[in-house]
N, C-alpha and C positions, 0 to 999 in steps of 0.2 A: 575482584568482586563484582558481581551483577548488579547494574543499577535496578532499583525498585520501579515496577510497572506503575504508570500514573494513573490513578483512578479520578473519575469525574473531570471537570474541566475548570480551568483558571478564568476562563472568559466565555461569553457567547454572543453570537451575533444579535446587534441591537440595532434596528433600522433607524435610520434618522427622522422618518416620518411616523414613528410608532405611535405618536400622539393622536394621529388621525385615524388610527385603526378602529373599526366599529366596535369591537369587544372593549378596547380600553376607553373609548369615548363614553359607553355605558357606565364603566365604573367612575369615571370622572364626574358625568352628569350627576350621578346619584350620591357620590362620597367626595367630591372634590379632588384635591391633589393626594388626598389619603387613598383614594382608589389606585391612583397612579402609582404611588409608593408600594401599596399592598401587592400589585401584581408584579412588579419587578423585584421587589425584595423576594418574593416567593420564588421567582424565576432564578435568582441568584442561588438560593439554596438548592433548588431541584437540580441544577446543572452540575453542582458540586458533588452530588451522590454518584455512586457507583452505577446504578441502573437508571439514573436520571429520573428517579421517583421519590418523591418526598412523603414520608410516612408521617401522617397527622392522627394516628389512631387513638393516641392518649390525650388526655386533658392538659397535662402539664406542657406538651408541645404547642398546643393552641395558645396556651398563656404566654409562652416564650415568644412566639411568632407575633401576637398581638402587641406585647410590648416592644418587640423590634419595629413594628410598623407604626408605633406610638398612638394606638388607639385601644378602646376598651375590648374586652373579649367579646361582649355582645356584638359590637360593631364589627369585629373582625369575622364573626360567623355570618353576619348579614352579607358582608362583601364576599364571603367565601361562597355562599350560596348564590349570588348574582353571577360570580365568575363561572360557576358551574352551568348556570342557566344559560349564559351567553357564550359557552363552549371555550372559554379560556382554558379550561381544564377538561379532561375526560371524566364525565359523570359516572360512568360504568365502572372505571377504575376506582373512583372515590367511594362509590356505594359497596362495591364487593370487597375491596383490600384497603379502603381507607388511605389510599396515597394519591398525590397530586401529580399529574403528568398529562401528556397529550400526543397525538400522533405527530403533530407539528414539532413538538420538542424533541421527541425521539429521532425524527428525521433529521433535524439540525444538528443534533449531537452526533449522529452517525457519521455526518460528514467530517467532522472534526477527528472522530475516533478512527475512521479509515485513514485519514491523512497521518495520524500519529502512528498507526501500525505501519504504513509504508515507510515513514521516517525511521521508525525503529529497525524495521528489516534491513533498510539501507545502511543503518549505521553498522549493524552487525556484521553485514556483508562486507564493508569497508574495513572493519576491525580485523576479519578473518584474513583479507588480502593482505593487509599491512603485516599482521602475524607471519603469514606464509613468506612474505618477501624477507621479513627479518630472519626467518629461520634458514631460508636458503642462502642468505648473505652470510649469516653466521657459520653454516656448515661449510660454506666454500672457502672463507677467509676469516681467521680467528681476529676480532678486532682488538686494538690497542687496550681499549677499556677491560674487555675481558681477560686479556693476558694480565693487566695489573690486578685484577680481582683474584685470578688464581694465584698470583705471586703472594698476595696478602693472606690467602687462606692457607698456603703452604708455611708462611712464617708464623702465622698466629698460633698460640699454644692451645693444645687440647689435653684434657685429662685422660691418662691411660690407665690410671689407678688413682687410689684416694689421695696419695701424696706425691704422685709424679706426674709431671706435665711436660710436654714437648711439642715442637711443630710437627704437622704431617710430614714434611720433608725429612725431619730428623728420625721419625719413627720408620718411614720407608727405607732410610739408610740402615737403620738397626736390622731390618728384615733381610735386607740384601746381604748384610755381613753374617748374621747368626741364623737366618731362616726366621719363618713366623713363630714357631713355638720357642726358639732361642731367645728372640727378642722379648717375647711375653715373659719368659722365665727370668730374665735379667731385670725387666721392669718390676716384676713381683717382688724379686729379692731387694731390690732398692727401696720399693714400697714399704715392705716389712722393716727395713733398717731404719728408714726415716721415722716411721710411725713409732717405733720402740724407742728411738733415742732422742727425737725432736729436732734433729739436724735439718738444716735447709741448705741448698746448693743454687748457685747462680744459673747452672745448666745441668739438668738432670741427664740430659743426653751425654754431655761430656763427662759427667761423673761416672756413667757406665762404661764409657770408653776408657776413662782412666783407671777404674777398677780392673776392667780386662786386661789392660796393659801391664799392670801390676800382677795379676795372676799369671799372665804368660812368663813373666820372669821368674815367678816362684815355682811354677809346675812344669814338669818335664812331660807329663802325660796330657792327653786331650780332655781329661775330666777338669772342670772348673770348680774349684772351691773358694767361695766367696767368704767363708768364716773368718774372722779375725781382721777384716778390712775395717 
């Protein structure tokens, strides 16, 4: 099963001197540490989205974000206006589509996305190479594990009729002895007999052979009559 493609980001670059950025200083000067929390909480939400754009078009989203920042809705809207004025986010994108993003956000995100794509391609290539190598090895020399698996498949019982079961190996032996149609005919007759009488046998395969042996003694012709068994 293919792994689902990752959407959004689990982390984003955060400069250690971000507090000294002029944009963030403006928010802190006007709103204290609430301004700092406002900006980075929004960044976290933006980088988690598929297109790295946070839709804030409905009032409910604004209420949720305001609560997340732990400020009133009125203060949140004031901080939002300041962040747009100071180019923390793209005003055009906000006014036209009511989304929060910026060219810088998209640029930083593209670096991570490109790296993710390269890693995914490398993983796929390695997976294909390993698969090809395993296929080549299995084609040349059958592994012990493969032999054991095939042996178990041969010994495990399969249903060839409603009341008749036997291993694949036993069924193949019946076909070798009686032909494909002959094997099916004998299985069908045993199936009818077991279904009508309710009898069970430890081995349906051996039961068919035993019936065949008894018939051979009774009949001198090639026609096999299983009636009366």
